[in-house]
Phi, psi and omega in degrees: 000141180276129172271130177293141181286145174295149183299127175078009182213099181279164176299326184291323175292326175292324176296318175299322176299317174299319179297314190292329177288329181282319178301311180297319174300315180296320180292320180297318181295316176303313179299316181293325172303310182299319181290325179288330177295325180284092177298137178238147184266183187296325182302310185292324178296317182300316182300318176302321174293322175295323174300313184298325181281340178272353185081015187268142175264125171255165185289149184288164179306323183292319179295315176306311184296325175299313174311312180302316181292317175303316179301314177299324183296322182262013175052050194294123170253337175226122183225140179247132183237122173270105176105087178289322189053225176262007170111001183297311182291320182300324173300319180292325176295312180304321178293332181275334183290172177285154187305334185257014181287153175237136177256123173258114188236136187242137176199143181281354182246101181301332180291326174290330175293328175295328172294319177299314180298324174299313179296319178293326179292324178293332183273353173095014178274133179293153186300334184271012171275350183223139174242113183266122177244106176277139185147171177280136189307318183285350171274326186276315195298318181300345180275344181279154185291135172293143176058021186265004189228147179270330184213139171235127181249129188242114177220056186241220184287119181300330178295345185247019185300321178287326172291327174297321182290320174299317175295316181300313183303325182284325182287332189280147168281161173294137187095345181288172192232129169251144188224126172252134175257153175074038185276347176280345175053042182055037181092345185294334182300322183262355178285130184274357174283173180305137181232153178291168179309319186298323180291324176302319181297324182295316179291331180289327178291320178299317181288320178298318184289314181297323181277352184287141185268353183257008183233140176252122202235146166212150179247114189257125184275067173242143175064228175256036178087128186234113175264117186247134177218134176263134181277123178289000000 
């Protein structure tokens, strides 16, 4: 016997609602599993603790694992990082890079970079594996060499994302990879309600990267969203 649907709410809509709740729950469990699967050592946990104490957001373990994989995939010898923090993302990048690779990392807060130095040293990386440059990214990046980098990781000021993209395309060799962290903006990127300017900048970045003819793009649903693009 067919049961009449309630006014304004069909059985199909009810079924979709149930499915969405299941999918959301499954995704949350999957993300938690992905973070737990990405094992981190004492140096990484120490760097995370320093970030937490300083009120800084660091990349999730699953995001770090993805960065490590991406650095290994392009056999990265030269990587530029916007946003040193306390070294969490830098450690993952160094683990994925070639043994002779050098990470150039930029941050406006030198005291944060001191924590990163300690974490890199504790993890056994020689001092010549990382070049720390204090300063605002858009002041530092123009001084770096054209086509001199295999990967550029951007985790800085969201208001400057399009400028980071332009600089990254100049810095990358053909076949190099640019990666932006945090493009979900804690769910605000897809929220249709009024959003702050920084979320508008994320949306502009997503459009620009997707519409570019010189990039091969993927949006990875790890952590708070990882936008990856290979320069043709």
